[in-house]
N, C-alpha and C positions, 0 to 999 in steps of 0.2 A: 278703320279698319285694324282691328287688331291680327293677331299673329297665334293662339294659342291653338289652332288646328293647321296652321301652316303645313302645305303638301299634302294635306291628308284627304281621302277619297270617301264620301260620306255618300249612302244609299240610305234614300226617306221615300218608306212608304205613306202614300197618302199626302204628299206634298203642294196637294193646289190649295188648301185654305186652310181658315184656322191655325189649329196648333201645327200642323204639321208645314204649311207654310211660312211659320213665323221661325219654325225650327231650322228650316234653310235658309232664310234672308240670317240670322245667326249664326249658324256654320258659317257661310261665305263672307260674313263679316270678321270670320275670326282665321281665313285664310283657305277654305276648305274647297275644294273642288266636289259639287253635290250635283247628284243624279235621283230626282224625286220621280214617284209615278203620280200615275193619277187612271179614277177607275173612269168617270162618266163626264169631269172636268176638266177637258182638253184647254179649250180657251183660257181659263183659270190658271191651269199648271204652266201653259207656256207663256202666259202674263208674268208667273213666278221669275221664271228661268228666265226671261228678257230683261226683267227689272233686275235680277241678280247681276247678268252680263254686265248691263249700263251701266252700274257702278264699279265696274272692273273686275267683277266676280268670274265663276264659273258655274257655270248650271244646264242644266238638260232634264227635258221635261219627258218620259216613257208612258206609252200607255200599257197600263196591267190590268186585267179582270182577276183580281184577288177572290173572286168565289170560282174560279176554275182551277182543279188540280193541277199542280204543275207549273201554273204560269207564273208566280211569284219564283220559284227556280231559275225558269229558265229566263224570266228577264234580269234577275241578279246576275245569274253567271254571265252573261251580255254583257251587262255592263262592267265586270271584274274583266272582264277579257279586253275591252275597249282599252279601260283606264288600269290592266294591269295587275290593280287588285282591288281590294273593298277594305278600308280603314275602319269604318262606322259605319254601324248599322242601325237606324232606327224602325221599328215595329212601329205606325203609327196608324195605319189604316185602319178605322173600323165603324160599322154600322150597328142601327139601332132597328128591333120591330117593338113597337110598344103595344103588345098584346099580352093578356092574359092567357096562363098556362092552358088553360080549359079550352080555349079559342083558338091558339097556338098551331098554324099549319105547319107540315114539315117541312114546305118550303123555307116559311120563315127562319125556322129553327136552322135549316142547313146552310142558310145564308149567311146567317148572322156566327155561327162557327167555322164558316168554309173562310170569310173575312178576319174573323176576330181572332179566332187560333189556329187554324190550318194554315193559311198565308205564312205566321210566325214563326210558325213550326218549322216549315220547309226554308225558311230565311235561316232562323238559327240553325237549320241543319246543315246547311251548305256553309253559313260559317262557319262554322268546326269544322270543314275539311278545307276551307280554303284561306281563312283568315290567319296571318302571321300576330307570332304572341306582342303585345302591347294593343292591338283592336279592343273596339266598345261595340257590344251591344247594348242597345236600348229599348225598350219596349214603354208605349207609352198606356200603360193601363186604366184605372179608374178607381177613385174612390167605392165606386159601386163593386168592386172585386171583393170589399171585406163587410158589404151589408145591403140588404135589398129596401130601400125605405117607404116603396110604393109598389102596390099591383102593376101588370105588365112589362116591369122589367126583369121578369123571370132569364130569358135568353140573354138581352145582355149584361148583367151580373155574373150569372154563369161563365159568360166567355171571359170576363174579364178577373172572373178568379182562376180561371185554367190558365189562362194567359203570365198572370203573373207568376204561378208555381212552376209551371212551364220553364221561365225565364231563371228563376232560382233555380232550378233543376241543370240549367244550363251552366250558372254560375259555379254548383258543384263539379261539374263533370269537365270543364272546360279551364278552369283555376288552375291548373300544372301545365296547360297548354302556352300561358299567359294572356289568356284572352278573358273579358270581363265582360257581367252582365248584369245589367240592373234596371229596376222600374220606377218609371213614374207615374204615380197616380193622381191625375190633379181631380181637383172638387169643382164645383159649379166655375167654367171659364168662359166668357163673352165669346160665343162662336155660333155660328149659325145654326148647329146641332142644339146648344142650350143659352139661348140668345137673352142677354141681358136684360129684356124689355118683355120675355115669354109669361105664358100663362102663370106657370110656378115659380116666377122668378124671385117675387118677393118672399116669398114661403124660404127657399132657398136661403136667401140674406140675411133670413131671421136665423137660422142655422149654422150659420156662419159668424166666428164670433169679431172677426176682423170688419164685417156689415156689410163688405162688396162681394162682388162677381170678381174673380181674378181676370188677367190678361194673358193672351198668346204667348205675349214676350216673357211672362215670369218662367212659365213651362220651360220657353225657349234657352232661357238662362240656367236654367237648371240641366238642359238636354248637353249646352255647351260644356258645362264643369263635367259631366258624366265620362262625354268624347276625350275629354283633354287629359294631360297627364297630371292635372292637379288632383285629380282623382284618381291614381294609380293604385291606391291601396283599397280601392272601394268595391266590392263587388257581392252580389247577392243579395244587397240591399232594395228595400222598397221604400221611394221619399213621396209622401204626401205634400201634395200642393195647394192646398184645399182654404186657406185662410181660417186654419186654424177649427176646421168642421171635426176634423176627425180625435180633437183631445178628448 
């Protein structure tokens, strides 16, 4: 167990699996108390919290339907009231709908934007009003916020581009208050959303100079850096963690 985040309160959206779960574990290992949200994966979220608590950390799992307007604000505010404050916000929850633009329904488009853009906006807006100087906002985006490599990813790419710029705008506006805001853009990471044995995995590996998928823990280690005082002069920055795919 480390101490880089000792005494900090972290609010992590989408913490039940994959990158989000890895971030929760990494934060707890560095001394933070973690509030993690989940949409439909209650059992997995509670298992993450239980595992953290079992090894001496502090974590709780809270249901949050990010598709509902105002839900993220409500859940985050309640967490801040329970714990007295929030020092670290991680906007990690995200969904994808792999449908071409000509066939995409309004419902699919709105769901992606609600979870991937509006919910982070709600969280950042609340953070701007309740977080103390020295606090950190971290958005987990995607390298697809900078490119559209194949058909069917239009809504996802658009949402990740939007949330990247939203976070940069937050860094610009909140810097004088002592708040930092940064973006992590993962490349191919072995999760259930993009498994290393999936249909397009070999093609993706061919585009990565390191020749492999990344691990969720490799994103979590960057999140720890951005949450800690080690990055006290880092804000408004996008960090690609993609094995050289964006070189």
